C-alpha positions in Angstrom: 35.3 75.1 230.5 38.5 75.3 228.4 40.5 72.1 228.1 44.3 71.9 228.6 46.2 70.0 225.9 46.8 66.7 227.9 45.9 63.0 227.5 43.5 61.4 229.9 45.5 61.0 233.1 45.9 57.6 234.8 48.5 56.7 237.3 50.3 54.3 235.0 50.5 56.8 232.1 51.7 59.6 234.4 54.5 57.3 235.7 55.4 56.5 232.1 55.5 60.2 231.2 57.9 60.9 234.1 60.2 58.0 233.1 60.4 58.8 229.4 60.7 62.6 229.7 63.4 62.4 232.4 65.3 59.8 230.4 65.1 61.9 227.2 66.4 65.0 229.0 69.3 63.1 230.6 70.3 61.8 227.2 70.3 65.3 225.9 72.4 66.4 228.8 75.0 63.7 228.1 75.1 64.8 224.4 75.5 68.4 225.4 78.4 67.5 227.7 79.9 65.3 224.9 79.6 62.2 227.1 78.6 58.7 225.9 76.3 58.4 228.9 75.7 59.9 232.3 77.5 57.7 234.8 75.1 55.7 236.9 72.0 56.4 234.8 70.3 53.4 233.2 67.7 53.6 230.5 64.6 51.8 231.9 62.1 53.0 229.3 61.7 49.6 227.7 60.8 47.9 231.0 58.5 50.8 232.0 56.7 50.8 228.6 56.1 47.0 229.0 54.5 47.5 232.5 52.5 50.5 231.4 50.9 48.6 228.4 50.4 45.5 230.7 48.3 47.6 233.1 46.3 49.2 230.2 45.5 45.8 228.7 44.3 44.2 231.9 40.7 43.0 232.2 38.6 44.0 235.3 39.4 40.6 236.9 43.1 40.9 236.2 43.2 44.4 237.7 41.9 43.0 241.0 44.5 40.2 241.0 47.6 41.6 239.3 47.4 45.4 239.1 49.1 46.1 242.5 52.1 43.9 241.7 52.7 45.5 238.3 52.2 49.0 239.6 54.7 48.3 242.3 57.3 47.4 239.7 56.5 50.5 237.6 56.7 52.8 240.7 60.1 51.3 241.6 61.3 52.0 238.0 60.1 55.6 238.3 61.8 56.1 241.6 65.1 54.6 240.2 65.0 56.9 237.1 64.3 60.0 239.2 67.0 59.1 241.8 69.6 58.3 239.2 68.8 61.5 237.3 69.4 63.6 240.4 72.6 61.7 241.0 73.7 62.4 237.5 73.0 66.1 238.0 75.2 66.1 241.1 78.0 64.1 239.4 78.2 66.5 236.4 77.7 69.7 238.3 81.2 71.0 237.6 81.2 70.0 233.9 80.9 72.8 231.4 80.2 72.9 227.6 82.3 74.5 224.9 81.3 78.1 224.9 78.7 80.4 226.4 75.7 79.1 224.4 76.6 75.5 225.2 76.7 76.4 228.9 73.3 78.1 228.7 71.8 75.0 227.0 73.3 72.7 229.7 71.9 74.9 232.5 68.5 74.8 230.9 68.6 71.0 230.6 69.6 70.8 234.3 66.7 73.0 235.2 64.2 70.9 233.2 65.5 67.7 234.7 65.1 69.0 238.2 61.7 70.3 237.4 60.4 67.0 236.0 62.1 65.1 238.9 60.1 67.2 241.4 56.9 66.5 239.5 57.9 62.8 239.4 58.1 62.8 243.1 54.5 64.0 243.3 53.3 61.4 240.7 55.1 58.6 242.5 53.7 59.6 245.9 50.2 59.9 244.3 50.4 56.4 242.6 51.7 54.8 245.8 48.9 56.3 248.0 46.1 55.6 245.5 47.1 52.2 244.1 49.3 50.5 246.7 47.7 51.9 249.9 44.2 52.4 248.5 43.8 55.9 249.9 41.6 58.6 248.5 43.1 62.0 247.6 41.4 65.3 247.4 40.9 66.6 243.9 43.1 69.7 244.4 46.0 67.4 245.7 46.2 65.4 242.6 48.4 66.1 239.6 46.8 65.4 236.2 49.8 66.1 233.9 53.5 66.7 234.2 53.3 68.9 231.2 50.4 71.1 232.4 50.5 70.7 236.2 48.1 73.6 236.7 45.3 71.5 235.2 42.1 71.2 237.3 39.6 68.4 237.3 36.1 69.8 236.5 32.9 67.9 237.2 29.8 69.5 235.6 27.3 66.7 235.8 27.3 66.0 232.0 26.4 62.5 230.9 28.8 62.3 227.9 31.7 64.1 229.7 31.3 63.6 233.4 34.9 64.6 234.0 36.9 67.2 232.1 40.4 68.6 232.5 41.3 72.2 232.2 40.0 75.4 233.8 36.6 77.0 234.2 36.3 80.4 232.6 33.8 83.1 233.6 32.4 85.2 230.8 30.0 88.2 230.7 28.5 89.5 227.5 26.9 92.9 226.7 23.7 93.3 224.7 25.9 94.1 221.6 27.6 90.7 221.7 30.8 92.0 223.2 32.5 90.1 226.0 33.0 92.6 228.7 34.5 90.3 231.4 36.5 87.1 231.4 38.3 85.3 234.1 40.2 82.0 234.2 39.1 80.4 237.5 41.1 78.2 239.8 39.7 74.8 240.8 36.0 74.1 240.4 34.2 77.0 242.3 30.4 77.2 242.3 28.8 79.6 239.9 26.8 81.5 242.5 30.0 83.1 243.9 30.6 85.3 240.8 27.5 87.5 240.8 28.5 90.2 243.2 32.0 90.5 241.8 30.8 90.6 238.2 28.4 93.4 239.1 31.2 95.3 240.7 33.4 95.0 237.7 30.6 96.0 235.4 30.1 99.2 237.4 33.8 100.0 237.3 33.8 99.5 233.5 30.5 101.3 232.6 29.8 103.5 235.6 26.4 101.9 236.3 24.8 98.6 236.9 23.5 96.5 233.9 19.8 96.9 233.1 19.5 93.1 232.8 21.4 90.3 234.5 20.7 86.9 232.9 22.4 83.6 233.8 21.6 79.9 234.2 20.2 78.4 237.4 23.7 77.6 238.8 24.0 81.3 239.7 20.8 81.3 241.8 20.7 82.3 245.4 18.6 84.6 247.5 21.7 86.6 248.3 22.5 87.0 244.6 19.0 88.2 243.8 19.3 90.8 246.7 22.8 91.8 245.4 21.3 92.5 241.9 18.4 94.5 243.3 20.7 96.5 245.6 23.1 97.2 242.7 20.2 98.7 240.6 19.6 95.9 238.1 16.1 96.4 236.6 15.5 92.8 235.4 17.1 89.8 237.2 16.7 86.7 235.1 18.2 83.9 237.2 16.0 80.8 237.3 15.4 79.3 240.7 17.5 76.2 241.4 15.7 73.4 243.1 12.9 73.6 245.7 9.3 74.5 245.3 8.6 77.9 243.7 6.2 80.3 245.4 3.3 81.5 243.3 5.0 84.9 243.0 8.2 83.3 241.8 6.3 81.1 239.4 4.5 84.0 237.9 7.7 86.0 237.6 9.5 83.3 235.7 6.5 83.0 233.3 6.5 86.7 232.6 7.6 88.2 229.3 10.5 90.2 230.8 12.0 87.0 232.4 11.6 85.0 229.2 13.3 87.7 227.2 16.1 87.7 229.7 16.5 83.9 229.3 16.6 84.3 225.5 19.5 86.7 226.0 21.2 84.1 228.1 20.7 81.6 225.3 22.5 84.0 223.1 25.4 83.9 225.5 25.5 80.1 225.1 25.8 80.7 221.3 28.7 83.1 221.9 30.5 80.5 223.9 30.0 78.0 221.0 31.5 80.6 218.7 34.5 81.0 221.0 35.0 77.3 221.1 34.5 76.4 217.4 35.4 79.7 215.7 38.0 81.3 217.9 40.0 78.2 219.1 39.1 78.5 222.8 37.9 74.9 223.3 41.3 73.5 223.9 44.4 75.5 224.8 47.5 74.4 222.9 49.9 76.8 224.7 52.0 75.6 227.7 51.7 76.9 231.2 49.0 78.8 233.2 50.1 82.2 232.0 49.9 81.2 228.4 46.6 79.5 229.1 45.2 82.9 230.3 46.7 84.6 227.3 45.1 82.1 224.9 41.7 82.7 226.5 42.3 86.5 226.3 43.3 86.3 222.6 40.1 84.4 221.8 38.0 87.0 223.6 39.9 89.8 221.8 39.3 88.1 218.4 35.6 87.8 219.2 35.3 91.4 220.2 37.2 92.7 217.1 35.0 90.6 214.8 31.9 91.8 216.5 33.0 95.4 216.3 33.8 95.0 212.6 30.3 93.5 212.0 28.6 96.4 213.8 30.6 98.9 211.7 29.7 97.2 208.5 26.0 97.2 209.5 26.1 100.9 210.2 28.0 101.9 207.0 26.3 104.5 204.9 27.4 102.7 201.7 25.7 99.6 202.8 22.4 101.4 203.5 22.5 103.1 200.0 23.2 99.7 198.3 20.3 98.2 200.1 
């Protein structure tokens, strides 16, 4: 799982992000148009900041008694800022800057204001439904950042990090330590759905099925085992997930071939650690979904180049003579 570069999202901080960003952009638009201020737009950041900090500092008891009232005020401020920003855009639509470059800067500011206003509408609706009306929202309906709206909420059952924000990434590694497949996934799909497609991509790349397919128990299903056997995989090392094992299955998972396959899978976990700590893939600092995928691809490319270089050095005749 690769994280996006966002703060932990709460409804009050998302509302505060909308207010401060839209206000900042409207100020820049006024400066670009050489105006003292945009008519009708009022700076409400001070009041919004006060409400945001008030919510954050509430005790559990205060949240039950005071949170709804404070949230209602913060939501009203956000609605006012978004509405006034749109009115300001309409009121200055015919205004132009001095020169072509100034006009382009102004148009870009207008585009950004409209973009964050649309996201602001989503954040306001989300806060109203969740806090004021007490409704539950599906994970894929929520917005977790106005800066990285493509961010997914990932639950992997870990004690220390039960919830993470970013994207799942599927990786496949060869016996030489090269990453042969990578894919940035959308949402939080189950692992077991990637076996058949990964076998197909491996066959397209190498012209044959892999001799060994090793993974963790999240990829286990009887259908996946059958897919591996049908594709021509000689050794399938996917531990059974849950349920009572048959004697045959128990014996197979204790066999030397299966244990060697699981050692190979442990090496994949080590490769992921290298990607996170040594290749910068743990947290993506680039903006947008496209750049997120490019960031992951760059980390994979760096890993493969370093691995190829290590193999070339190991096979160098000079190195053998020196030894």
